[in-house]
PDB file of N, CA, C, O and CB in Angstrom:
ATOM      1  N   MET A   1       0.330  11.685  20.894  1.00  0.00           N
ATOM      2  CA  MET A   1      -0.745  12.625  21.091  1.00  0.00           C
ATOM      3  C   MET A   1      -0.776  13.662  19.973  1.00  0.00           C
ATOM      4  O   MET A   1      -1.843  14.034  19.485  1.00  0.00           O
ATOM      5  CB  MET A   1      -0.607  13.302  22.442  1.00  0.00           C
ATOM      6  N   ALA A   2       0.401  14.120  19.576  1.00  0.00           N
ATOM      7  CA  ALA A   2       0.456  15.149  18.545  1.00  0.00           C
ATOM      8  C   ALA A   2      -0.121  14.635  17.232  1.00  0.00           C
ATOM      9  O   ALA A   2      -0.831  15.363  16.538  1.00  0.00           O
ATOM     10  CB  ALA A   2       1.896  15.622  18.339  1.00  0.00           C
ATOM     11  N   ARG A   3       0.178  13.386  16.888  1.00  0.00           N
ATOM     12  CA  ARG A   3      -0.339  12.821  15.646  1.00  0.00           C
ATOM     13  C   ARG A   3      -1.860  12.728  15.690  1.00  0.00           C
ATOM     14  O   ARG A   3      -2.519  12.972  14.679  1.00  0.00           O
ATOM     15  CB  ARG A   3       0.272  11.436  15.388  1.00  0.00           C
ATOM     16  N   GLU A   4      -2.430  12.378  16.846  1.00  0.00           N
ATOM     17  CA  GLU A   4      -3.881  12.304  16.982  1.00  0.00           C
ATOM     18  C   GLU A   4      -4.532  13.675  16.856  1.00  0.00           C
ATOM     19  O   GLU A   4      -5.704  13.779  16.495  1.00  0.00           O
ATOM     20  CB  GLU A   4      -4.249  11.679  18.315  1.00  0.00           C
ATOM     21  N   LEU A   5      -3.783  14.710  17.150  1.00  0.00           N
ATOM     22  CA  LEU A   5      -4.297  16.073  17.007  1.00  0.00           C
ATOM     23  C   LEU A   5      -4.120  16.605  15.591  1.00  0.00           C
ATOM     24  O   LEU A   5      -4.499  17.742  15.309  1.00  0.00           O
ATOM     25  CB  LEU A   5      -3.605  16.998  17.992  1.00  0.00           C
ATOM     26  N   GLY A   6      -3.550  15.802  14.694  1.00  0.00           N
ATOM     27  CA  GLY A   6      -3.361  16.219  13.314  1.00  0.00           C
ATOM     28  C   GLY A   6      -2.062  16.960  13.084  1.00  0.00           C
ATOM     29  O   GLY A   6      -1.897  17.606  12.049  1.00  0.00           O
ATOM     30  N   MET A   7      -1.141  16.881  14.021  1.00  0.00           N
ATOM     31  CA  MET A   7       0.157  17.551  13.886  1.00  0.00           C
ATOM     32  C   MET A   7       1.201  16.561  13.381  1.00  0.00           C
ATOM     33  O   MET A   7       1.066  15.351  13.562  1.00  0.00           O
ATOM     34  CB  MET A   7       0.605  18.167  15.237  1.00  0.00           C
ATOM     35  N   ASN A   8       2.225  17.084  12.758  1.00  0.00           N
ATOM     36  CA  ASN A   8       3.332  16.261  12.307  1.00  0.00           C
ATOM     37  C   ASN A   8       4.425  16.337  13.372  1.00  0.00           C
ATOM     38  O   ASN A   8       5.031  17.395  13.546  1.00  0.00           O
ATOM     39  CB  ASN A   8       3.861  16.727  10.901  1.00  0.00           C
ATOM     40  N   PRO A   9       4.693  15.241  14.091  1.00  0.00           N
ATOM     41  CA  PRO A   9       5.681  15.284  15.164  1.00  0.00           C
ATOM     42  C   PRO A   9       7.084  15.657  14.692  1.00  0.00           C
ATOM     43  O   PRO A   9       7.880  16.166  15.481  1.00  0.00           O
ATOM     44  CB  PRO A   9       5.728  13.957  15.848  1.00  0.00           C
ATOM     45  N   ALA A  10       7.398  15.416  13.430  1.00  0.00           N
ATOM     46  CA  ALA A  10       8.727  15.737  12.925  1.00  0.00           C
ATOM     47  C   ALA A  10       8.947  17.250  12.836  1.00  0.00           C
ATOM     48  O   ALA A  10      10.088  17.707  12.903  1.00  0.00           O
ATOM     49  CB  ALA A  10       8.933  15.097  11.555  1.00  0.00           C
ATOM     50  N   THR A  11       7.889  18.022  12.689  1.00  0.00           N
ATOM     51  CA  THR A  11       8.038  19.474  12.535  1.00  0.00           C
ATOM     52  C   THR A  11       7.740  20.239  13.817  1.00  0.00           C
ATOM     53  O   THR A  11       7.718  21.470  13.806  1.00  0.00           O
ATOM     54  CB  THR A  11       7.131  19.970  11.436  1.00  0.00           C
ATOM     55  N   LEU A  12       7.513  19.542  14.909  1.00  0.00           N
ATOM     56  CA  LEU A  12       7.181  20.229  16.153  1.00  0.00           C
ATOM     57  C   LEU A  12       8.374  20.929  16.777  1.00  0.00           C
ATOM     58  O   LEU A  12       8.192  21.785  17.642  1.00  0.00           O
ATOM     59  CB  LEU A  12       6.605  19.254  17.135  1.00  0.00           C
ATOM     60  N   GLY A  13       9.569  20.600  16.373  1.00  0.00           N
ATOM     61  CA  GLY A  13      10.747  21.254  16.922  1.00  0.00           C
ATOM     62  C   GLY A  13      10.775  22.744  16.646  1.00  0.00           C
ATOM     63  O   GLY A  13      11.359  23.504  17.418  1.00  0.00           O
ATOM     64  N   THR A  14      10.151  23.177  15.551  1.00  0.00           N
ATOM     65  CA  THR A  14      10.130  24.600  15.230  1.00  0.00           C
ATOM     66  C   THR A  14       9.215  25.374  16.169  1.00  0.00           C
ATOM     67  O   THR A  14       9.397  26.578  16.351  1.00  0.00           O
ATOM     68  CB  THR A  14       9.689  24.806  13.791  1.00  0.00           C
ATOM     69  N   LEU A  15       8.237  24.705  16.768  1.00  0.00           N
ATOM     70  CA  LEU A  15       7.334  25.372  17.707  1.00  0.00           C
ATOM     71  C   LEU A  15       7.951  25.514  19.089  1.00  0.00           C
ATOM     72  O   LEU A  15       7.541  26.369  19.876  1.00  0.00           O
ATOM     73  CB  LEU A  15       6.029  24.608  17.808  1.00  0.00           C
ATOM     74  N   ASP A  16       8.930  24.681  19.379  1.00  0.00           N
ATOM     75  CA  ASP A  16       9.540  24.654  20.708  1.00  0.00           C
ATOM     76  C   ASP A  16      10.702  25.641  20.751  1.00  0.00           C
ATOM     77  O   ASP A  16      11.824  25.300  20.375  1.00  0.00           O
ATOM     78  CB  ASP A  16      10.023  23.220  21.070  1.00  0.00           C
ATOM     79  N   ASN A  17      10.435  26.864  21.210  1.00  0.00           N
ATOM     80  CA  ASN A  17      11.462  27.898  21.261  1.00  0.00           C
ATOM     81  C   ASN A  17      11.258  28.765  22.502  1.00  0.00           C
ATOM     82  O   ASN A  17      10.909  29.939  22.379  1.00  0.00           O
ATOM     83  CB  ASN A  17      11.433  28.764  19.977  1.00  0.00           C
ATOM     84  N   PRO A  18      11.471  28.206  23.698  1.00  0.00           N
ATOM     85  CA  PRO A  18      11.200  28.984  24.910  1.00  0.00           C
ATOM     86  C   PRO A  18      12.216  30.088  25.182  1.00  0.00           C
ATOM     87  O   PRO A  18      11.941  30.975  25.991  1.00  0.00           O
ATOM     88  CB  PRO A  18      11.154  28.068  26.087  1.00  0.00           C
ATOM     89  N   GLN A  19      13.382  30.065  24.532  1.00  0.00           N
ATOM     90  CA  GLN A  19      14.366  31.118  24.778  1.00  0.00           C
ATOM     91  C   GLN A  19      13.882  32.456  24.215  1.00  0.00           C
ATOM     92  O   GLN A  19      14.033  33.495  24.858  1.00  0.00           O
ATOM     93  CB  GLN A  19      15.724  30.740  24.157  1.00  0.00           C
ATOM     94  N   GLN A  20      13.301  32.428  23.014  1.00  0.00           N
ATOM     95  CA  GLN A  20      12.855  33.676  22.406  1.00  0.00           C
ATOM     96  C   GLN A  20      11.436  34.051  22.836  1.00  0.00           C
ATOM     97  O   GLN A  20      11.068  35.226  22.823  1.00  0.00           O
ATOM     98  CB  GLN A  20      12.924  33.567  20.892  1.00  0.00           C
ATOM     99  N   GLU A  21      10.656  33.063  23.210  1.00  0.00           N
ATOM    100  CA  GLU A  21       9.270  33.313  23.587  1.00  0.00           C
ATOM    101  C   GLU A  21       8.995  32.657  24.939  1.00  0.00           C
ATOM    102  O   GLU A  21       8.375  31.596  24.990  1.00  0.00           O
ATOM    103  CB  GLU A  21       8.291  32.778  22.500  1.00  0.00           C
ATOM    104  N   PRO A  22       9.447  33.272  26.035  1.00  0.00           N
ATOM    105  CA  PRO A  22       9.320  32.636  27.355  1.00  0.00           C
ATOM    106  C   PRO A  22       7.879  32.521  27.836  1.00  0.00           C
ATOM    107  O   PRO A  22       7.621  31.785  28.789  1.00  0.00           O
ATOM    108  CB  PRO A  22      10.116  33.410  28.369  1.00  0.00           C
ATOM    109  N   TRP A  23       6.944  33.210  27.224  1.00  0.00           N
ATOM    110  CA  TRP A  23       5.556  33.137  27.636  1.00  0.00           C
ATOM    111  C   TRP A  23       4.893  31.851  27.185  1.00  0.00           C
ATOM    112  O   TRP A  23       3.835  31.487  27.700  1.00  0.00           O
ATOM    113  CB  TRP A  23       4.798  34.316  27.101  1.00  0.00           C
ATOM    114  N   LYS A  24       5.500  31.154  26.227  1.00  0.00           N
ATOM    115  CA  LYS A  24       4.917  29.906  25.735  1.00  0.00           C
ATOM    116  C   LYS A  24       5.121  28.781  26.737  1.00  0.00           C
ATOM    117  O   LYS A  24       6.106  28.759  27.474  1.00  0.00           O
ATOM    118  CB  LYS A  24       5.526  29.523  24.383  1.00  0.00           C
ATOM    119  N   LEU A  25       4.192  27.865  26.753  1.00  0.00           N
ATOM    120  CA  LEU A  25       4.357  26.656  27.554  1.00  0.00           C
ATOM    121  C   LEU A  25       5.399  25.756  26.896  1.00  0.00           C
ATOM    122  O   LEU A  25       5.587  25.824  25.682  1.00  0.00           O
ATOM    123  CB  LEU A  25       3.004  25.907  27.716  1.00  0.00           C
ATOM    124  N   PRO A  26       6.069  24.926  27.663  1.00  0.00           N
ATOM    125  CA  PRO A  26       6.930  23.920  27.034  1.00  0.00           C
ATOM    126  C   PRO A  26       6.086  23.021  26.130  1.00  0.00           C
ATOM    127  O   PRO A  26       4.905  22.796  26.393  1.00  0.00           O
ATOM    128  CB  PRO A  26       7.674  23.071  28.110  1.00  0.00           C
ATOM    129  N   LEU A  27       6.691  22.523  25.087  1.00  0.00           N
ATOM    130  CA  LEU A  27       5.956  21.796  24.053  1.00  0.00           C
ATOM    131  C   LEU A  27       5.138  20.621  24.589  1.00  0.00           C
ATOM    132  O   LEU A  27       3.973  20.495  24.210  1.00  0.00           O
ATOM    133  CB  LEU A  27       6.916  21.295  23.018  1.00  0.00           C
ATOM    134  N   PRO A  28       5.678  19.755  25.446  1.00  0.00           N
ATOM    135  CA  PRO A  28       4.847  18.647  25.933  1.00  0.00           C
ATOM    136  C   PRO A  28       3.596  19.123  26.677  1.00  0.00           C
ATOM    137  O   PRO A  28       2.526  18.529  26.537  1.00  0.00           O
ATOM    138  CB  PRO A  28       5.667  17.756  26.846  1.00  0.00           C
ATOM    139  N   GLN A  29       3.730  20.189  27.464  1.00  0.00           N
ATOM    140  CA  GLN A  29       2.569  20.708  28.192  1.00  0.00           C
ATOM    141  C   GLN A  29       1.571  21.351  27.239  1.00  0.00           C
ATOM    142  O   GLN A  29       0.361  21.262  27.448  1.00  0.00           O
ATOM    143  CB  GLN A  29       3.010  21.724  29.254  1.00  0.00           C
ATOM    144  N   CYS A  30       2.067  21.985  26.212  1.00  0.00           N
ATOM    145  CA  CYS A  30       1.194  22.605  25.212  1.00  0.00           C
ATOM    146  C   CYS A  30       0.361  21.533  24.508  1.00  0.00           C
ATOM    147  O   CYS A  30      -0.846  21.701  24.334  1.00  0.00           O
ATOM    148  CB  CYS A  30       2.026  23.409  24.179  1.00  0.00           C
ATOM    149  N   ILE A  31       0.994  20.445  24.108  1.00  0.00           N
ATOM    150  CA  ILE A  31       0.287  19.365  23.416  1.00  0.00           C
ATOM    151  C   ILE A  31      -0.736  18.720  24.346  1.00  0.00           C
ATOM    152  O   ILE A  31      -1.842  18.397  23.913  1.00  0.00           O
ATOM    153  CB  ILE A  31       1.283  18.304  22.897  1.00  0.00           C
ATOM    154  N   GLU A  32      -0.386  18.530  25.612  1.00  0.00           N
ATOM    155  CA  GLU A  32      -1.337  17.969  26.571  1.00  0.00           C
ATOM    156  C   GLU A  32      -2.555  18.882  26.733  1.00  0.00           C
ATOM    157  O   GLU A  32      -3.684  18.404  26.846  1.00  0.00           O
ATOM    158  CB  GLU A  32      -0.655  17.748  27.933  1.00  0.00           C
ATOM    159  N   GLY A  33      -2.321  20.186  26.742  1.00  0.00           N
ATOM    160  CA  GLY A  33      -3.431  21.124  26.853  1.00  0.00           C
ATOM    161  C   GLY A  33      -4.345  21.074  25.647  1.00  0.00           C
ATOM    162  O   GLY A  33      -5.568  21.093  25.791  1.00  0.00           O
ATOM    163  N   LEU A  34      -3.760  21.009  24.449  1.00  0.00           N
ATOM    164  CA  LEU A  34      -4.567  20.899  23.231  1.00  0.00           C
ATOM    165  C   LEU A  34      -5.349  19.596  23.210  1.00  0.00           C
ATOM    166  O   LEU A  34      -6.506  19.564  22.789  1.00  0.00           O
ATOM    167  CB  LEU A  34      -3.679  20.996  21.989  1.00  0.00           C
ATOM    168  N   ASP A  35      -4.718  18.528  23.662  1.00  0.00           N
ATOM    169  CA  ASP A  35      -5.377  17.228  23.722  1.00  0.00           C
ATOM    170  C   ASP A  35      -6.567  17.286  24.679  1.00  0.00           C
ATOM    171  O   ASP A  35      -7.629  16.728  24.402  1.00  0.00           O
ATOM    172  CB  ASP A  35      -4.382  16.131  24.162  1.00  0.00           C
ATOM    173  N   GLY A  36      -6.376  17.962  25.799  1.00  0.00           N
ATOM    174  CA  GLY A  36      -7.463  18.103  26.761  1.00  0.00           C
ATOM    175  C   GLY A  36      -8.627  18.902  26.208  1.00  0.00           C
ATOM    176  O   GLY A  36      -9.785  18.577  26.468  1.00  0.00           O
ATOM    177  N   LYS A  37      -8.328  19.949  25.446  1.00  0.00           N
ATOM    178  CA  LYS A  37      -9.392  20.751  24.849  1.00  0.00           C
ATOM    179  C   LYS A  37     -10.187  19.943  23.834  1.00  0.00           C
ATOM    180  O   LYS A  37     -11.416  20.008  23.809  1.00  0.00           O
ATOM    181  CB  LYS A  37      -8.811  21.997  24.185  1.00  0.00           C
ATOM    182  N   ARG A  38      -9.487  19.180  22.995  1.00  0.00           N
ATOM    183  CA  ARG A  38     -10.167  18.460  21.922  1.00  0.00           C
ATOM    184  C   ARG A  38     -10.910  17.230  22.421  1.00  0.00           C
ATOM    185  O   ARG A  38     -12.056  17.002  22.033  1.00  0.00           O
ATOM    186  CB  ARG A  38      -9.172  18.053  20.868  1.00  0.00           C
ATOM    187  N   PHE A  39     -10.277  16.437  23.273  1.00  0.00           N
ATOM    188  CA  PHE A  39     -10.854  15.160  23.664  1.00  0.00           C
ATOM    189  C   PHE A  39     -11.465  15.164  25.055  1.00  0.00           C
ATOM    190  O   PHE A  39     -12.050  14.163  25.470  1.00  0.00           O
ATOM    191  CB  PHE A  39      -9.815  14.104  23.589  1.00  0.00           C
ATOM    192  N   GLY A  40     -11.344  16.263  25.784  1.00  0.00           N
ATOM    193  CA  GLY A  40     -11.972  16.369  27.087  1.00  0.00           C
ATOM    194  C   GLY A  40     -11.242  15.667  28.216  1.00  0.00           C
ATOM    195  O   GLY A  40     -11.788  15.531  29.311  1.00  0.00           O
ATOM    196  N   LYS A  41     -10.026  15.223  27.974  1.00  0.00           N
ATOM    197  CA  LYS A  41      -9.242  14.576  29.019  1.00  0.00           C
ATOM    198  C   LYS A  41      -7.874  15.236  29.054  1.00  0.00           C
ATOM    199  O   LYS A  41      -7.364  15.687  28.029  1.00  0.00           O
ATOM    200  CB  LYS A  41      -9.122  13.035  28.777  1.00  0.00           C
ATOM    201  N   SER A  42      -7.289  15.286  30.232  1.00  0.00           N
ATOM    202  CA  SER A  42      -5.961  15.887  30.323  1.00  0.00           C
ATOM    203  C   SER A  42      -4.868  14.864  30.041  1.00  0.00           C
ATOM    204  O   SER A  42      -3.785  15.224  29.582  1.00  0.00           O
ATOM    205  CB  SER A  42      -5.753  16.505  31.700  1.00  0.00           C
ATOM    206  N   ALA A  43      -5.144  13.595  30.311  1.00  0.00           N
ATOM    207  CA  ALA A  43      -4.147  12.556  30.049  1.00  0.00           C
ATOM    208  C   ALA A  43      -4.857  11.308  29.539  1.00  0.00           C
ATOM    209  O   ALA A  43      -5.967  10.991  29.967  1.00  0.00           O
ATOM    210  CB  ALA A  43      -3.315  12.235  31.329  1.00  0.00           C
ATOM    211  N   ARG A  44      -4.221  10.629  28.647  1.00  0.00           N
ATOM    212  CA  ARG A  44      -4.795   9.415  28.079  1.00  0.00           C
ATOM    213  C   ARG A  44      -4.204   8.207  28.766  1.00  0.00           C
ATOM    214  O   ARG A  44      -3.125   8.292  29.353  1.00  0.00           O
ATOM    215  CB  ARG A  44      -4.555   9.345  26.562  1.00  0.00           C
ATOM    216  N   GLY A  45      -4.884   7.103  28.704  1.00  0.00           N
ATOM    217  CA  GLY A  45      -4.431   5.901  29.374  1.00  0.00           C
ATOM    218  C   GLY A  45      -3.248   5.234  28.700  1.00  0.00           C
ATOM    219  O   GLY A  45      -2.274   4.891  29.371  1.00  0.00           O
ATOM    220  N   ASN A  46      -3.308   5.044  27.400  1.00  0.00           N
ATOM    221  CA  ASN A  46      -2.286   4.287  26.707  1.00  0.00           C
ATOM    222  C   ASN A  46      -1.710   5.126  25.570  1.00  0.00           C
ATOM    223  O   ASN A  46      -2.153   5.014  24.427  1.00  0.00           O
ATOM    224  CB  ASN A  46      -2.856   2.960  26.174  1.00  0.00           C
ATOM    225  N   VAL A  47      -0.742   5.951  25.877  1.00  0.00           N
ATOM    226  CA  VAL A  47      -0.118   6.811  24.884  1.00  0.00           C
ATOM    227  C   VAL A  47       1.237   6.222  24.553  1.00  0.00           C
ATOM    228  O   VAL A  47       2.057   5.990  25.441  1.00  0.00           O
ATOM    229  CB  VAL A  47       0.012   8.282  25.392  1.00  0.00           C
ATOM    230  N   MET A  48       1.474   5.975  23.252  1.00  0.00           N
ATOM    231  CA  MET A  48       2.760   5.424  22.839  1.00  0.00           C
ATOM    232  C   MET A  48       3.142   5.991  21.482  1.00  0.00           C
ATOM    233  O   MET A  48       2.270   6.384  20.707  1.00  0.00           O
ATOM    234  CB  MET A  48       2.711   3.879  22.790  1.00  0.00           C
ATOM    235  N   PRO A  49       4.426   6.039  21.186  1.00  0.00           N
ATOM    236  CA  PRO A  49       4.865   6.540  19.886  1.00  0.00           C
ATOM    237  C   PRO A  49       4.371   5.643  18.754  1.00  0.00           C
ATOM    238  O   PRO A  49       4.099   4.460  18.957  1.00  0.00           O
ATOM    239  CB  PRO A  49       6.390   6.645  19.844  1.00  0.00           C
ATOM    240  N   VAL A  50       4.259   6.214  17.578  1.00  0.00           N
ATOM    241  CA  VAL A  50       3.780   5.478  16.411  1.00  0.00           C
ATOM    242  C   VAL A  50       4.692   4.297  16.112  1.00  0.00           C
ATOM    243  O   VAL A  50       4.214   3.224  15.743  1.00  0.00           O
ATOM    244  CB  VAL A  50       3.690   6.403  15.188  1.00  0.00           C
ATOM    245  N   GLU A  51       6.003   4.481  16.269  1.00  0.00           N
ATOM    246  CA  GLU A  51       6.943   3.414  15.979  1.00  0.00           C
ATOM    247  C   GLU A  51       6.724   2.220  16.900  1.00  0.00           C
ATOM    248  O   GLU A  51       6.790   1.071  16.463  1.00  0.00           O
ATOM    249  CB  GLU A  51       8.370   3.920  16.107  1.00  0.00           C
ATOM    250  N   GLU A  52       6.464   2.494  18.172  1.00  0.00           N
ATOM    251  CA  GLU A  52       6.237   1.413  19.133  1.00  0.00           C
ATOM    252  C   GLU A  52       4.931   0.684  18.818  1.00  0.00           C
ATOM    253  O   GLU A  52       4.863  -0.541  18.909  1.00  0.00           O
ATOM    254  CB  GLU A  52       6.208   1.966  20.574  1.00  0.00           C
ATOM    255  N   ARG A  53       3.898   1.441  18.449  1.00  0.00           N
ATOM    256  CA  ARG A  53       2.622   0.828  18.088  1.00  0.00           C
ATOM    257  C   ARG A  53       2.785  -0.063  16.855  1.00  0.00           C
ATOM    258  O   ARG A  53       2.232  -1.162  16.808  1.00  0.00           O
ATOM    259  CB  ARG A  53       1.556   1.912  17.830  1.00  0.00           C
ATOM    260  N   ALA A  54       3.540   0.404  15.858  1.00  0.00           N
ATOM    261  CA  ALA A  54       3.774  -0.396  14.654  1.00  0.00           C
ATOM    262  C   ALA A  54       4.558  -1.659  14.998  1.00  0.00           C
ATOM    263  O   ALA A  54       4.282  -2.728  14.454  1.00  0.00           O
ATOM    264  CB  ALA A  54       4.529   0.430  13.591  1.00  0.00           C
ATOM    265  N   ARG A  55       5.534  -1.541  15.899  1.00  0.00           N
ATOM    266  CA  ARG A  55       6.322  -2.701  16.318  1.00  0.00           C
ATOM    267  C   ARG A  55       5.434  -3.746  17.011  1.00  0.00           C
ATOM    268  O   ARG A  55       5.582  -4.942  16.761  1.00  0.00           O
ATOM    269  CB  ARG A  55       7.462  -2.261  17.262  1.00  0.00           C
ATOM    270  N   LEU A  56       4.516  -3.304  17.876  1.00  0.00           N
ATOM    271  CA  LEU A  56       3.620  -4.221  18.562  1.00  0.00           C
ATOM    272  C   LEU A  56       2.660  -4.909  17.595  1.00  0.00           C
ATOM    273  O   LEU A  56       2.394  -6.104  17.723  1.00  0.00           O
ATOM    274  CB  LEU A  56       2.838  -3.480  19.629  1.00  0.00           C
ATOM    275  N   GLU A  57       2.142  -4.155  16.630  1.00  0.00           N
ATOM    276  CA  GLU A  57       1.236  -4.753  15.645  1.00  0.00           C
ATOM    277  C   GLU A  57       1.973  -5.751  14.763  1.00  0.00           C
ATOM    278  O   GLU A  57       1.413  -6.785  14.400  1.00  0.00           O
ATOM    279  CB  GLU A  57       0.588  -3.664  14.779  1.00  0.00           C
ATOM    280  N   GLN A  58       3.224  -5.454  14.415  1.00  0.00           N
ATOM    281  CA  GLN A  58       4.015  -6.388  13.611  1.00  0.00           C
ATOM    282  C   GLN A  58       4.282  -7.669  14.398  1.00  0.00           C
ATOM    283  O   GLN A  58       4.277  -8.764  13.836  1.00  0.00           O
ATOM    284  CB  GLN A  58       5.348  -5.739  13.174  1.00  0.00           C
ATOM    285  N   LYS A  59       4.514  -7.523  15.691  1.00  0.00           N
ATOM    286  CA  LYS A  59       4.744  -8.679  16.554  1.00  0.00           C
ATOM    287  C   LYS A  59       3.505  -9.573  16.593  1.00  0.00           C
ATOM    288  O   LYS A  59       3.618 -10.797  16.517  1.00  0.00           O
ATOM    289  CB  LYS A  59       5.120  -8.223  17.978  1.00  0.00           C
ATOM    290  N   LYS A  60       2.312  -8.957  16.712  1.00  0.00           N
ATOM    291  CA  LYS A  60       1.064  -9.717  16.703  1.00  0.00           C
ATOM    292  C   LYS A  60       0.868 -10.432  15.376  1.00  0.00           C
ATOM    293  O   LYS A  60       0.479 -11.600  15.343  1.00  0.00           O
ATOM    294  CB  LYS A  60      -0.122  -8.798  16.980  1.00  0.00           C
ATOM    295  N   THR A  61       1.139  -9.724  14.276  1.00  0.00           N
ATOM    296  CA  THR A  61       0.988 -10.316  12.949  1.00  0.00           C
ATOM    297  C   THR A  61       1.920 -11.500  12.781  1.00  0.00           C
ATOM    298  O   THR A  61       1.510 -12.541  12.268  1.00  0.00           O
ATOM    299  CB  THR A  61       1.255  -9.277  11.859  1.00  0.00           C
ATOM    300  N   ASP A  62       3.168 -11.358  13.204  1.00  0.00           N
ATOM    301  CA  ASP A  62       4.123 -12.459  13.098  1.00  0.00           C
ATOM    302  C   ASP A  62       3.675 -13.660  13.922  1.00  0.00           C
ATOM    303  O   ASP A  62       3.828 -14.803  13.492  1.00  0.00           O
ATOM    304  CB  ASP A  62       5.510 -12.004  13.547  1.00  0.00           C
ATOM    305  N   ALA A  63       3.121 -13.402  15.110  1.00  0.00           N
ATOM    306  CA  ALA A  63       2.648 -14.495  15.962  1.00  0.00           C
ATOM    307  C   ALA A  63       1.472 -15.217  15.310  1.00  0.00           C
ATOM    308  O   ALA A  63       1.398 -16.445  15.360  1.00  0.00           O
ATOM    309  CB  ALA A  63       2.242 -13.961  17.349  1.00  0.00           C
ATOM    310  N   ARG A  64       0.553 -14.471  14.701  1.00  0.00           N
ATOM    311  CA  ARG A  64      -0.582 -15.094  14.015  1.00  0.00           C
ATOM    312  C   ARG A  64      -0.125 -15.924  12.832  1.00  0.00           C
ATOM    313  O   ARG A  64      -0.627 -17.025  12.608  1.00  0.00           O
ATOM    314  CB  ARG A  64      -1.570 -14.034  13.550  1.00  0.00           C
ATOM    315  N   ARG A  65       0.824 -15.398  12.074  1.00  0.00           N
ATOM    316  CA  ARG A  65       1.333 -16.132  10.912  1.00  0.00           C
ATOM    317  C   ARG A  65       2.072 -17.402  11.328  1.00  0.00           C
ATOM    318  O   ARG A  65       2.000 -18.420  10.640  1.00  0.00           O
ATOM    319  CB  ARG A  65       2.261 -15.239  10.087  1.00  0.00           C
ATOM    320  N   ALA A  66       2.775 -17.340  12.444  1.00  0.00           N
ATOM    321  CA  ALA A  66       3.483 -18.524  12.924  1.00  0.00           C
ATOM    322  C   ALA A  66       2.493 -19.567  13.436  1.00  0.00           C
ATOM    323  O   ALA A  66       2.755 -20.762  13.302  1.00  0.00           O
ATOM    324  CB  ALA A  66       4.483 -18.143  14.033  1.00  0.00           C
ATOM    325  N   ALA A  67       1.379 -19.162  14.011  1.00  0.00           N
ATOM    326  CA  ALA A  67       0.405 -20.094  14.562  1.00  0.00           C
ATOM    327  C   ALA A  67      -0.477 -20.704  13.485  1.00  0.00           C
ATOM    328  O   ALA A  67      -1.034 -21.781  13.698  1.00  0.00           O
ATOM    329  CB  ALA A  67      -0.453 -19.398  15.589  1.00  0.00           C
ATOM    330  N   LYS A  68      -0.620 -20.068  12.358  1.00  0.00           N
ATOM    331  CA  LYS A  68      -1.509 -20.558  11.317  1.00  0.00           C
ATOM    332  C   LYS A  68      -1.120 -21.940  10.784  1.00  0.00           C
ATOM    333  O   LYS A  68      -1.991 -22.806  10.697  1.00  0.00           O
ATOM    334  CB  LYS A  68      -1.537 -19.577  10.186  1.00  0.00           C
ATOM    335  N   PRO A  69       0.126 -22.186  10.429  1.00  0.00           N
ATOM    336  CA  PRO A  69       0.462 -23.547   9.958  1.00  0.00           C
ATOM    337  C   PRO A  69       0.283 -24.604  11.045  1.00  0.00           C
ATOM    338  O   PRO A  69      -0.077 -25.742  10.741  1.00  0.00           O
ATOM    339  CB  PRO A  69       1.902 -23.584   9.453  1.00  0.00           C
ATOM    340  N   ARG A  70       0.526 -24.249  12.299  1.00  0.00           N
ATOM    341  CA  ARG A  70       0.331 -25.210  13.394  1.00  0.00           C
ATOM    342  C   ARG A  70      -1.136 -25.593  13.531  1.00  0.00           C
ATOM    343  O   ARG A  70      -1.456 -26.758  13.767  1.00  0.00           O
ATOM    344  CB  ARG A  70       0.846 -24.628  14.720  1.00  0.00           C
ATOM    345  N   ARG A  71      -2.032 -24.614  13.384  1.00  0.00           N
ATOM    346  CA  ARG A  71      -3.469 -24.902  13.480  1.00  0.00           C
ATOM    347  C   ARG A  71      -3.902 -25.790  12.327  1.00  0.00           C
ATOM    348  O   ARG A  71      -4.737 -26.677  12.504  1.00  0.00           O
ATOM    349  CB  ARG A  71      -4.296 -23.596  13.486  1.00  0.00           C
ATOM    350  N   ALA A  72      -3.334 -25.557  11.139  1.00  0.00           N
ATOM    351  CA  ALA A  72      -3.706 -26.357   9.971  1.00  0.00           C
ATOM    352  C   ALA A  72      -3.274 -27.811  10.141  1.00  0.00           C
ATOM    353  O   ALA A  72      -4.015 -28.716   9.757  1.00  0.00           O
ATOM    354  CB  ALA A  72      -3.081 -25.768   8.699  1.00  0.00           C
ATOM    355  N   THR A  73      -2.097 -28.054  10.706  1.00  0.00           N
ATOM    356  CA  THR A  73      -1.630 -29.433  10.890  1.00  0.00           C
ATOM    357  C   THR A  73      -2.396 -30.105  12.037  1.00  0.00           C
ATOM    358  O   THR A  73      -2.599 -31.319  12.001  1.00  0.00           O
ATOM    359  CB  THR A  73      -0.101 -29.459  11.173  1.00  0.00           C
ATOM    360  N   GLU A  74      -2.817 -29.359  13.032  1.00  0.00           N
ATOM    361  CA  GLU A  74      -3.590 -29.935  14.127  1.00  0.00           C
ATOM    362  C   GLU A  74      -4.991 -30.325  13.671  1.00  0.00           C
ATOM    363  O   GLU A  74      -5.549 -31.303  14.167  1.00  0.00           O
ATOM    364  CB  GLU A  74      -3.674 -28.952  15.289  1.00  0.00           C
ATOM    365  N   ALA A  75      -5.566 -29.574  12.735  1.00  0.00           N
ATOM    366  CA  ALA A  75      -6.910 -29.836  12.251  1.00  0.00           C
ATOM    367  C   ALA A  75      -6.952 -31.063  11.335  1.00  0.00           C
ATOM    368  O   ALA A  75      -7.993 -31.707  11.204  1.00  0.00           O
ATOM    369  CB  ALA A  75      -7.445 -28.616  11.516  1.00  0.00           C
ATOM    370  N   SER A  76      -5.831 -31.381  10.709  1.00  0.00           N
ATOM    371  CA  SER A  76      -5.780 -32.518   9.778  1.00  0.00           C
ATOM    372  C   SER A  76      -5.747 -33.843  10.470  1.00  0.00           C
ATOM    373  O   SER A  76      -5.703 -34.882   9.811  1.00  0.00           O
ATOM    374  CB  SER A  76      -4.593 -32.408   8.893  1.00  0.00           C
TER     375      SER A  76
END
């Protein structure tokens, strides 16, 4: 969600400091609130980390590449 809002998830740790600033929302709730303001929804259906999304896309690509030679031999 943070990446979709244009934030860098690696630097979000500096924003999360509830000991010194107890009035702030916890970071996950803050990001959900910003997401709701921008996109009009409080929660999204399919939220996953970038690494997991890249892993799934790589899996699909590997499956397509593995199926391509089989389709070529079946067509011949």
